[in-house]
N, C-alpha and C positions, 0 to 999 in steps of 0.2 A: 450400121450394126445396132443391134438390140441392147437395150440397158443392161440386162443380164450378161449378154456377150462381152460388153466393155468391163463389166465388174469382174467377169472371169479371166479377161486379158490383163486387166490392173493387178488382180491378185496373182495371177501367175507371173507377173513381173516382180513382185515382191518376193514371191517364192524364190524365183531366179536369184534376185539379189541376194536373199537369205543362204540359198545353197551355195552360192559363190563365197560367201563369207566363211562358211563351214569349209569349204574345200581350200581356200588359204589357210584356214586353222590347221587343217589336216597336213597341209604343205609345210608347215613348221611357222608360220607367221602367226604368233599368238597375240589375242585381241586384247586391247587396253580397255580401262573401264567406259570410255566413250565409246568406243566400237560396240562393247555390250549394250550399252543404252539404244545405240542405232537400230539393233535387231529387233526389239520386243515391239516397235510398231509395225514391223512388217508382219510379224505373226498376228496382230490385231486385223490387219488388212487381209490376210489370206482369210482369217475366219470370217471377215465381213464377205468377202467373194463367195464362201461357202454357203452362209447364210443368204445371201442373194439368189441362190441357186434354188431356194423353196419357193420363189416367185413372190412371197410375201414381203410387203415393205422394202421393195429393192430400193426406192429412195433413200430410206434411213440407211440401210447397208452401205449405199453407195457415199452418202454422206461421212459415215465412219470411217469407211476405206480412204476417202480424200482427205479426212483429219489426221488419220494414222500417217499416211503419206508425208503430209505436210510436217508431222511432228518429226519423223524420222530425217527428212530433208533439214529442218531447223536445227537438230542435233549434229547432223554432218556439217552444215554450215559453221555453225558453232565450234566444232571440231578441227575445220579447216582453218579457223581464226585462231586457235590454240597451235597448231601445227605451224602456223605462219608467224606466229609470234604478235599478233594484232591484239590478243589479250591473253589472260592467264585462264588456264585450266583448273580443273579440280585439285587441290593439295594432294589428293593421294596417287596421283599419277603425273603430275605435271613439274614436281620439284617445287621450286620456291620456297618460300618459309626463311626462316633466318637460323643461322648456325649458333645465335646467342644462346648462352646457356649449356652448351654442349662442352664437355670436358674433353682433355686431349685423348683421353682413353675412348671417349664415345666417338670422336672424330677418325679415329684410327681403327675401332672395331670393324670386324667383317661380319659381325652377327647383324642380323636384321633382314627386312625383305629385299633379297636380291633378285626376286622373280618378278617384281613389279615391273610391267609393259607400260613404258611412259607414253602419254597421250600427245605429247609435244614434239614427237619425232615421227617423220614419215617412214616407214618401213617398206614400202613399195609404192611406185608411181608410173603413170602410164600418160604419156604426153602432158607431163608437167604437173599432172593432178594426183593426188593422193586418193586412197580408197575411200575416205570421208568425203573428199570432194565429189568424186564419182557417184557415190551414194546419194549426195544431195542432189546432184543435177537429174540422175535417173529417178529419183523420188518424186522431184518437181514435175517430170513428166508423167509419171504414174498418177500424181494428184490430179494433173489435167485430165486424164483418162477418167479417173472417177468422177471428176466434175462434169463431163461431157454425160457419163452415165446417170447422174443426179439430173441434169436437166431435161435428158430424154426421158427418164422414168417420172418426172413430173408433168411433163407436157404431153408424154404418149400414153 
């Protein structure tokens, strides 16, 4: 397959993953902060694939796509670690913190951010892997496609 064809295939993979994320969201699975962070690099990969269509600097766009795919895979691996309790996630969506300094009224209050989607809870899984884990694995495969495109663009 040509370098341009490989970049289109990899960009199409990112588009499919991004559309899948939007479909889950439409089905009622609200994304957490880390889920949203994983989406942006897919957008960059899609843009890189579209830019490679011009035929100009295909190797550069393949490198950009590979870095974007590796970025979202890295965020997905980090998110998986948060979900499995290996490390703490962002305070904004993973709880943690201390109750020290809160009054009894603060602790009993129902006011506040009740719509926060937690990053440390798995809301959907397939074969024991969460959406973050699947994103990481599939994005690593896409990074490999981008890498093959890069090598072929530089040698061909």
